[in-house]
C-alpha positions, 0 to 999 in steps of 0.5 A, spaced: 880 333 572 875 338 575 868 337 575 865 343 572 865 343 564 870 348 561 864 353 560 861 352 567 868 353 570 869 360 566 862 362 569 865 360 576 871 364 575 867 370 572 862 369 578 868 369 583 871 376 580 864 379 582 866 379 589 871 382 594 872 375 597 872 369 593 868 365 599 862 370 598 861 366 591 860 360 595 852 359 594 852 362 587 857 356 585 853 351 588 847 354 584 851 353 578 853 346 579 846 344 581 844 347 574 849 343 571 848 336 574 841 337 577 844 336 584 850 338 588 855 332 587 861 330 592 866 332 586 862 338 585 863 340 592 870 339 592 871 343 586 867 349 589 871 349 596 878 349 592 875 355 587 873 359 593 878 357 598 874 353 604 873 346 606 868 341 602 865 340 609 863 348 609 860 347 602 856 341 604 854 345 611 852 351 606 848 346 601 844 342 606 842 349 610 838 351 604 832 347 601 833 350 594 840 346 594 840 338 593 846 334 595 842 328 593 840 326 585 833 329 584 828 328 577 829 333 571 823 337 574 822 338 581 815 339 583 813 342 589 806 343 592 805 348 597 800 345 603 801 352 607 794 355 610 792 359 604 793 353 599 791 348 604 784 351 605 784 351 597 785 344 596 792 343 597 792 336 601 787 333 596 792 336 590 798 332 593 794 326 594 792 326 587 799 327 585 801 322 589 796 317 586 797 319 579 805 319 579 806 313 583 811 316 588 810 320 595 813 326 597 821 326 597 821 320 591 822 321 584 818 317 578 821 311 575 823 315 569 827 320 572 823 326 570 819 328 576 821 329 584 815 330 588 815 334 594 811 338 599 813 345 601 811 350 606 809 357 603 812 359 596 808 366 596 803 365 591 797 365 596 792 369 592 792 364 587 792 357 591 793 352 590 800 353 587 805 349 585 812 350 583 816 347 578 824 348 578 822 354 582 817 357 577 810 358 579 804 355 576 798 357 579 790 355 581 792 348 580 787 343 580 787 335 579 786 336 572 791 342 570 796 338 575 795 332 570 796 336 564 802 340 567 805 333 568 804 331 561 807 338 558 813 337 562 815 330 560 813 333 552 818 339 553 812 344 552 815 348 558 822 348 556 822 355 554 820 357 561 822 352 566 830 351 565 834 345 568 833 344 575 838 349 579 838 355 574 835 360 578 837 366 573 837 366 566 841 373 566 849 372 567 853 378 570 859 379 565 862 385 569 866 383 575 867 388 581 867 395 578 870 398 584 878 397 585 879 392 591 884 396 594 878 401 595 874 396 597 879 394 603 880 401 605 873 403 606 872 397 610 878 398 614 875 405 615 868 403 617 872 398 622 876 403 625 869 408 626 866 402 629 871 401 634 872 408 635 864 409 637 865 403 641 870 406 645 867 412 646 861 409 648 865 404 653 868 411 656 861 414 657 859 408 661 865 408 665 864 416 667 857 415 669 859 409 674 
C-alpha cells in the first residue's frame, strides 16, 4: 500500500503529467508529501522515488539540500525568525531570545504540544519590515515580543488557519492541465537544439584549429 492518500496520489500523478520527464516532478512531489505529513518520511520518499523513476537516495539527497523540505518531524507551525542584518539591527536577537523563553524551546526544537517548531533563519526578504517572522513560509512583519506572543496564541487557536495552511503547502493553486505540447514535439525540439549546439561547437573547434 502506498504512502500517499488516494487524493494526493491522484495529485502526484497529475503533477508528473505536467513535465516532459517524470523525474522533473521530484521537488513538487516532495512538497506534496510534506503538506500531507508535515515532513518527508522514509515511506514517502520511497513512494516518490517509485513514481518519478529515481532511487530513494536521490529523493533524500534532494530533500536534504533544501531548507524548506524536512526529513524529520516538525511542529504544526514552523516559526522562523530572521536574524540577518536588517532584522538584527531592528531587534531580532532580542526577539529570538524572547521566543526561546516564552515557548520554552531553543531554535530547532518543537514545543511539547507539537504545535510550534522554532528556528533561526537567514534573510527571508522582508527587510523593510524588520524584524520579520515566517510561519509555514507566510510572512508576519514588524514583530516585537508582544506581537509575537499574540501570534503564537492566535496560531494555537486556529485564527490564522485561512492564511497559514498546513506546513509544506507552498501554493494553494493546483495545476489541472497537463503538458499542453505533445511529448513528441518536445522531443523533436530538444533533439534539434542538441544538434544545433553540437554544430556550433564543432564549428568553433574547427575555427580554433584553423587559427593554429
